[in-house]
C-alpha positions, 0 to 999 in steps of 0.5 A: 130405721129411725125417722127424724122429726124437725120438731116435737109437734111433728113427732107427736102428730106422726105418733097420733096418726099411727095410733089413730090408724090402729083404731086405738085413739081415745078422747077425754070426755067432759062430764058435767059432774062426778054424779052418777046422773050427769050430762056428757056432750049434751046427753043426760045419762046414768053413768056406770064408770065410777070407781066410787064403789061405796058412794062416799065421794058425796058423803056429808061426813067426807065433805065436812071433813075436807072443808074443815081441813081447808079452813084449818090448813089451807089447800096445799100440804106445801111440800114433801112429807119429809119437809112439811108433813102435817100431823094430819098425815100421821093421823091418817096413817094411824087410822089406816093401820087401825082399820086394816089391822096392820102394824104400820101404814104409809100414805102416798099421793097416788095409788100409781106412785105407791106401786111404782115406789114400793117395788123400787124400794124393796127390790134390786138386782138380788130379787126376781119379781113374779108378776101376773100377766094381767096386773095393773100398769103401775105394777108393770112400770114399777117392775120395769123401773126396779133393778130386779129381773121379772118373770110373768106368770099366766093369769091367776094360775097358781099351779104354774106360779108354783112350778116357776117358783120351784125352778127358781128356788133350784136355780137362783139365790135371788129373793122371789117377790110375787106381785098381783092385783087382788081384784083385777081392774078390768075383769073384777076377778078376786084372786084365790088368796089362800092358794097364793099365800100357800105357794109363797110360804112354800117357796119363801116368796114375798107377796105384794098385793094391789087391792085398789079395787077391793078396799071399800068394796069387799070384806066389810070394806077391808078388801082382800084381807077382810075376806081372808084375814089370816095374814102371811108374814111376808105380805104387803098390801097396797090400797088406794083412797082414790076409789071406794074411799072417796078421795085421792091417794095410795097407801101401804099396809106393812110392818114398822121396819118396812114403813120406815124404809119406805119413808126414807127410800120410796122415791115418790114419798121423798120427792113428791108433794104430800096429799092435800089436807082436804083429801087426807081429812076425807080419808080419815072420815071415810074409814070412820063411816065404814067402821060405823055405818054398814049402810053403804056396803049393804046397798052396794052388795044389793046393787051388785046382786041386782046387776048379776040377776038382770044380766043373767049371770050366776057367779060364785065366790066373792063378787066385786063391783066390777062387772065385765061383759065381754063382746069380742071385737073392738068394733062391736064393743064401741057400737054397743057403747054408742047404742047404750049411750043413745038410750041414756046409759054411759057404760065404757067400752074397754078395748085393746091395749087395755085388754087383749085383742079380741076380748073387748068388753063393756065394763060396768062399775056398780056403786052404792049410790046407784038406785037399784031400779036404775041398775036393773034397767041398765043391765036389762038394756045391755042384755037386750042388745047382746 
């Protein structure tokens, strides 16, 4: 039964009350700084919530590049790339293509927009999308907004995916498109890309990978394709400048024909104001730092190993900068978060609906700029409370 509201505020108030009653209410926190040592609600803490994995957000080269771009071009790009695009944007795309070894790269304003727009641009009613059940919200929304039918496959289960693709090949003439996070944003899991490529190749499926959390973290900064450089011919990689590359924006690594298609038909490329000069210049500088200075990624790897050691973990395979500590109930996760906060550690509690009910966690993100002794202390504090 539909409930009528006299005003939009009445609707919002009722919806907020329902959300709060379900224990799902969140509040935007005011950090005094994006620095790892900062103040939140009057409490000085070390924060382990940043996605600036390589620590480039405060790198002098990125700051200088951004400042120079503002001086040269101003603070805004002025409009869509198709109306007022700068040569600087093309320079950034060329730098991305060189760094990752792709034929073309297309720059978008945000990573979320990139996933949504690419799925809309490459799929229609003649396609079927096969999406991992734990994919990012931007993939879920992109699949919903496309005209393709969507099938969800069990998380990371390549064998189940193969069975689905085999049945699809027998029963449908639709083009299959497999879509997956490369590094899952909550758990930090790295996909088995060789296995995924093999099954896509076997059944002629296109493969779309969201490597937002792998870029600037794994594979010498090149993410999943740095770990597994043997490309699959029908593979598209989506990345972001908004995390380890210290800026803002999303990008697609692709062939020239797909790049041209996206510049013409990806709706957020066509109809959104382009990346600012400052963020675009910072992206170019970030790629230059990662190409010439191994220091940030070396320090990141040491910090990740330190975190595992002091949490008592012995993981195998490639390890991302995202470390989940699953504690079960929402109530326990929130209680642990508050206890750690009182000790001077800001470690987010992740709960339903971000993760399945009953699988609430503390989610640490490690960066190159965390002092190793601070990583050790924070992880020891978590272990003592578990």
